[in-house]
BARO-957599 format. One record per residue (C-alpha): residue number from 0; x, y, z. Coordinates in Angstrom, 3 decimals. Example, Ala and Ser with C-alpha at 12.3 -4.5 7.8 and 13.67 -1.06 7.14 Angstrom:
// residues 2
PT_0_12.300_-4.500_7.800
PT_1_13.670_-1.060_7.140
This chain:
// residues 83
PT_0_0.000_0.000_0.000
PT_1_0.999_3.589_0.071
PT_2_-0.439_7.003_-0.493
PT_3_-3.722_5.995_-2.073
PT_4_-7.160_7.301_-1.151
PT_5_-9.811_5.071_0.377
PT_6_-13.344_6.322_0.856
PT_7_-14.887_4.826_3.971
PT_8_-18.651_5.044_4.388
PT_9_-20.113_5.108_7.881
PT_10_-23.766_5.132_8.909
PT_11_-23.221_6.604_12.366
PT_12_-22.497_10.126_13.623
PT_13_-18.830_9.223_14.172
PT_14_-16.340_6.371_14.378
PT_15_-13.327_6.263_16.681
PT_16_-10.009_6.453_14.895
PT_17_-8.796_3.044_16.062
PT_18_-12.006_1.421_14.808
PT_19_-11.769_3.280_11.492
PT_20_-8.207_2.176_10.768
PT_21_-9.032_-1.422_11.689
PT_22_-12.210_-1.299_9.546
PT_23_-10.142_-0.018_6.606
PT_24_-7.917_-3.105_6.900
PT_25_-4.716_-1.194_7.645
PT_26_-4.193_-2.951_10.985
PT_27_-5.511_-6.252_12.260
PT_28_-5.925_-5.059_15.817
PT_29_-7.270_-1.726_17.068
PT_30_-4.556_-1.582_19.711
PT_31_-1.941_-1.352_16.922
PT_32_-3.273_2.144_16.240
PT_33_-2.002_3.218_19.676
PT_34_1.578_2.701_18.518
PT_35_0.945_4.462_15.216
PT_36_-0.349_7.469_17.150
PT_37_2.603_7.396_19.566
PT_38_4.960_7.289_16.570
PT_39_3.256_10.363_15.054
PT_40_2.103_8.543_11.921
PT_41_-1.512_9.727_11.857
PT_42_-2.949_13.118_10.914
PT_43_-6.612_14.107_10.964
PT_44_-7.528_16.964_8.646
PT_45_-3.841_17.876_8.465
PT_46_-3.262_17.957_12.237
PT_47_-1.205_15.407_14.146
PT_48_-3.476_12.995_16.014
PT_49_-2.568_12.345_19.653
PT_50_-5.804_10.684_20.829
PT_51_-6.565_7.001_20.340
PT_52_-10.263_7.634_20.966
PT_53_-10.468_10.581_18.541
PT_54_-13.922_10.779_16.983
PT_55_-13.853_10.837_13.194
PT_56_-16.926_12.252_11.491
PT_57_-18.139_12.352_7.894
PT_58_-16.039_14.843_5.958
PT_59_-12.870_14.124_7.944
PT_60_-9.686_13.003_6.227
PT_61_-7.246_10.677_8.016
PT_62_-3.715_10.467_6.624
PT_63_-1.546_7.546_7.679
PT_64_2.138_7.942_6.901
PT_65_3.427_5.286_4.465
PT_66_-0.106_3.892_4.092
PT_67_-3.365_5.346_2.854
PT_68_-5.463_8.451_3.211
PT_69_-8.959_7.665_4.428
PT_70_-11.798_9.999_3.539
PT_71_-14.875_9.409_5.671
PT_72_-18.301_9.831_4.138
PT_73_-21.691_9.432_5.727
PT_74_-24.264_7.268_4.000
PT_75_-26.197_10.411_2.961
PT_76_-23.037_11.927_1.460
PT_77_-22.169_8.737_-0.389
PT_78_-25.677_8.499_-1.885
PT_79_-25.631_12.119_-3.037
PT_80_-22.269_11.559_-4.756
PT_81_-23.784_8.803_-6.899
PT_82_-26.630_10.983_-8.229
């Protein structure tokens, strides 16, 4: 992998960053995200992420160094993009 964009659709108000990165298939275990955060590998909307329980909402962009960029869309946003 590396520096590609994944669009992740969620049907809730938010998803925690560790759950998001696991859901995207970048790590196998949510606790692995803790080390990625400690190593300064994750940015949310351009800002360094320091919280493992950071809430990610539709419209947010999560950049993971040496991996992917995840763009989070809500179900309503994803449907309107297809029209």
